[in-house]
C-alpha positions in Angstrom: 0.0 0.0 0.0 1.6 3.3 -1.1 1.5 6.3 1.2 -0.5 9.2 0.0 0.6 12.7 0.9 -1.8 15.6 1.1 -0.9 18.3 -1.5 -0.7 21.0 1.2 1.8 19.0 3.1 4.0 18.6 0.0 3.9 22.3 -0.6 4.9 22.9 3.1 7.8 20.6 2.7 8.9 22.2 -0.6 8.6 25.7 1.0 10.7 24.6 4.0 13.4 23.1 1.8 13.5 26.2 -0.4 13.8 28.5 2.6 16.5 26.3 4.2 18.4 26.3 0.9 18.1 30.1 0.7 19.4 30.5 4.3 22.4 28.2 3.7 23.2 30.1 0.5 23.0 33.5 2.3 25.4 32.2 5.0 27.8 30.9 2.5 27.8 34.2 0.6 28.3 36.2 3.8 31.3 34.0 4.8 32.8 34.4 1.2 32.3 38.2 1.3 34.1 38.4 4.7 36.9 36.3 3.3 37.3 38.5 0.2 37.2 41.7 2.3 40.0 40.2 4.6 42.1 39.3 1.6 41.6 42.7 0.0 42.7 44.4 3.2 45.8 42.2 3.3 46.6 43.0 -0.3 46.2 46.8 0.3 48.6 46.5 3.3 51.1 44.6 1.2 51.0 47.2 -1.6 51.4 50.0 0.9 54.6 48.2 2.3 56.0 47.8 -1.2 55.3 51.4 -2.2 56.8 52.6 1.0 59.9 50.5 0.5 60.2 51.9 -3.0 59.6 55.4 -1.9 56.5 55.8 -4.0 53.4 57.6 -2.9 50.4 55.3 -3.2 48.0 58.2 -3.7 47.6 59.8 -7.1 45.8 63.0 -8.1 42.2 63.3 -6.9 39.0 64.6 -8.6 39.1 67.4 -6.1 42.4 68.6 -7.6 40.7 68.5 -11.1 37.9 70.6 -9.8 40.4 73.1 -8.2 42.3 73.3 -11.5 39.0 73.9 -13.4 38.0 76.6 -10.9 41.4 78.3 -11.5 40.8 78.3 -15.2 43.6 75.8 -15.9 41.5 73.8 -18.4 44.2 71.8 -20.1 45.9 70.7 -16.9 42.5 69.7 -15.5 41.7 67.7 -18.6 45.1 65.9 -18.4 44.6 65.1 -14.8 41.0 63.9 -15.3 42.1 61.6 -18.0 44.9 60.2 -15.8 42.5 59.6 -13.0 39.6 58.1 -14.9 41.1 56.8 -18.1 38.5 58.8 -20.0 39.1 59.7 -23.7 39.9 63.4 -24.5 36.4 64.3 -25.5 34.8 62.9 -22.3 37.5 64.6 -20.2 37.0 67.9 -21.9 33.2 67.7 -21.4 33.6 66.8 -17.7 36.0 69.7 -17.1 33.9 72.2 -19.0 30.9 71.1 -16.9 33.0 71.7 -13.7 34.0 75.1 -15.0 30.4 76.0 -15.9 29.3 74.8 -12.4 32.1 76.8 -10.8 31.1 80.0 -12.7 27.4 79.4 -11.8 28.3 79.0 -8.1 30.3 82.2 -8.1 27.3 84.1 -9.6 25.3 85.5 -6.7 22.2 86.8 -8.6 21.6 83.5 -10.4 22.1 85.0 -13.9 24.7 84.3 -16.6 27.1 87.0 -17.6 24.6 88.2 -20.3 21.9 88.7 -17.6 19.8 85.7 -18.6 18.9 83.0 -16.1 21.3 80.1 -16.2 20.3 76.4 -16.4 21.8 73.8 -14.0 24.8 71.8 -15.2 24.3 68.3 -16.5 27.0 66.7 -14.3 30.0 67.1 -12.1 33.6 66.2 -12.3 
């Protein structure tokens, strides 16, 4: 005589198994993430020791420096530095620096108008 299972009981068992599998998977992913974070920290420390030994600064130019150069009107220097930091092509770098320069000139304007007296629009992006 074959045992018969009620469909609701089969669904309950399937739901339990699915939930248990999901929980185990979540635990495995958390453990793996923690391991990767630990390894990345160790690698950063190793790189810092190597750079220090070689007398090389591990920090390159920052986006803030690009913004400062753009605010000073040093467009070509800002474009070169933006490309160095981001790996952008010349057109993308120029557009980003010009947006930063436009934003800087809009921030300096206290009455909210452009130099020609018309109301200015917000910039599309930032450096």
